[in-house]
C-alpha positions in Angstrom: 0.0 0.0 0.0 1.3 3.4 -0.9 1.8 6.1 1.8 -0.4 9.1 1.6 1.2 12.1 -0.1 0.5 14.0 3.2 3.9 12.9 4.5 5.7 14.1 1.4 8.4 16.6 2.3 9.2 19.7 0.3 12.1 18.7 -2.1 15.4 20.2 -1.4 18.9 19.8 -2.8 20.4 16.6 -1.5 17.2 14.7 -0.7 17.6 11.1 -1.8 14.4 9.5 -3.0 13.5 6.2 -5.0 12.6 7.2 -8.6 11.9 5.6 -11.9 15.0 7.0 -13.6 15.2 6.8 -17.4 18.8 6.5 -18.4 19.8 8.6 -21.5 20.7 5.4 -23.3 17.3 4.0 -22.7 15.6 7.2 -24.0 18.0 7.3 -27.0 16.8 3.7 -27.8 13.1 4.9 -27.8 12.0 4.0 -24.4 9.9 6.3 -22.3 9.7 4.1 -19.3 12.4 3.3 -16.8 13.4 -0.3 -16.3 13.5 -0.1 -12.6 13.2 2.3 -9.7 16.5 3.4 -8.1 17.9 5.8 -5.6 18.2 9.3 -7.0 19.3 12.6 -5.5 17.6 15.9 -6.0 20.1 18.4 -7.2 17.9 21.3 -8.1 14.4 22.6 -7.3 12.6 25.3 -9.1 9.2 27.0 -9.6 7.5 25.7 -12.7 8.2 27.4 -16.0 5.0 25.9 -17.5 1.8 27.5 -16.3 -0.1 24.3 -16.9 1.7 22.7 -14.0 0.1 25.2 -11.6 2.0 25.4 -8.3 3.9 22.2 -8.7 7.7 22.4 -8.2 10.1 21.1 -10.9 13.0 19.0 -9.7 16.3 17.7 -11.3 17.5 14.3 -10.1 20.7 12.4 -10.8 20.9 8.6 -10.4 22.7 6.6 -7.9 23.9 3.1 -9.0 25.9 0.1 -7.9 27.2 -0.5 -11.3 30.7 0.9 -11.7 30.9 3.8 -14.2 31.9 3.1 -17.8 34.7 5.2 -19.5 32.2 7.7 -20.9 30.2 8.1 -17.7 31.0 10.8 -15.1 30.4 9.5 -11.6 31.5 10.0 -8.1 31.8 7.2 -5.6 29.6 7.7 -2.5 31.9 7.6 0.6 31.1 4.8 3.0 30.5 7.3 5.8 27.7 9.0 3.9 25.7 6.0 2.8 23.6 5.5 5.9 22.6 9.2 6.0 21.6 8.9 2.3 19.5 5.8 2.9 21.8 3.6 0.8 23.0 0.1 1.5 26.7 -0.5 2.4 27.7 -1.8 -1.1 29.8 0.3 -3.4 27.7 2.9 -5.3 28.2 6.0 -7.4 26.2 9.2 -8.1 26.2 9.6 -11.9 26.6 13.3 -12.8 26.7 13.2 -16.6 23.0 12.9 -17.0 19.8 13.8 -15.2 16.0 13.6 -15.3 13.7 16.6 -14.7 10.1 16.2 -13.5 7.5 17.8 -11.4 7.3 17.0 -7.7 6.0 14.6 -6.7 5.3 13.3 -10.2 4.5 9.7 -11.3 8.1 8.6 -11.2 8.6 9.1 -7.5 8.3 5.6 -5.7 7.3 5.1 -2.1 10.1 4.1 0.2 8.5 1.8 2.8 11.4 1.9 5.3 11.2 5.7 5.4 9.9 7.6 8.4 7.6 9.5 6.0 7.1 6.8 3.4 8.9 8.7 0.7 12.4 9.6 1.3 15.6 7.5 1.7 17.8 10.1 3.4 19.8 13.3 2.8 23.2 13.8 1.3 25.7 15.4 3.7 26.4 19.0 2.7 30.1 18.4 2.1 29.4 15.6 -0.5 26.5 17.5 -2.1 28.8 20.5 -2.7 31.3 18.2 -4.5 28.5 16.8 -6.6 27.1 20.1 -7.5 30.5 21.4 -8.6 31.1 18.3 -10.7 27.6 18.8 -12.4 28.4 22.5 -13.0 31.7 21.4 -14.8 30.0 18.7 -16.8 27.5 21.3 -18.0 30.2 23.8 -18.9 32.1 21.1 -20.7 28.9 20.1 -22.6 29.0 16.5 -21.6 25.7 16.5 -19.6 22.6 14.7 -20.9 19.1 15.6 -19.7 15.7 14.0 -20.0 12.2 15.3 -19.0 9.8 13.1 -17.2 6.2 14.0 -16.7 
């Protein structure tokens, strides 16, 4: 049973949620549905640019994966000391920052997280690591190696 949206927090940078993330390669192959839900980190929150969305916020998420990054993927290993705070298991994992999904909050791609105190969030990225991720994203954008996809 899904939790009610009443416990849904306001999204902030660093919030880690479970999300149906559509990889750029899947999108490029013609898919419009994610293969599975995965941990993702909110890296940006903005007021909607589209008046049809009403007061819904728009968010940008980057994926977190256990799969080691390939040569053309920009990713940062999650330090062991941050995994519990982020709601991640102790296995090696990476935040991929060479691509992102944008969507409205909460949107259809947000997946309930049963072990969560509010039913929706996994945890929060510690500020020091978030700053490193945001800096890496900024560099990827400046170097034009960043891929984006919109989920609605």
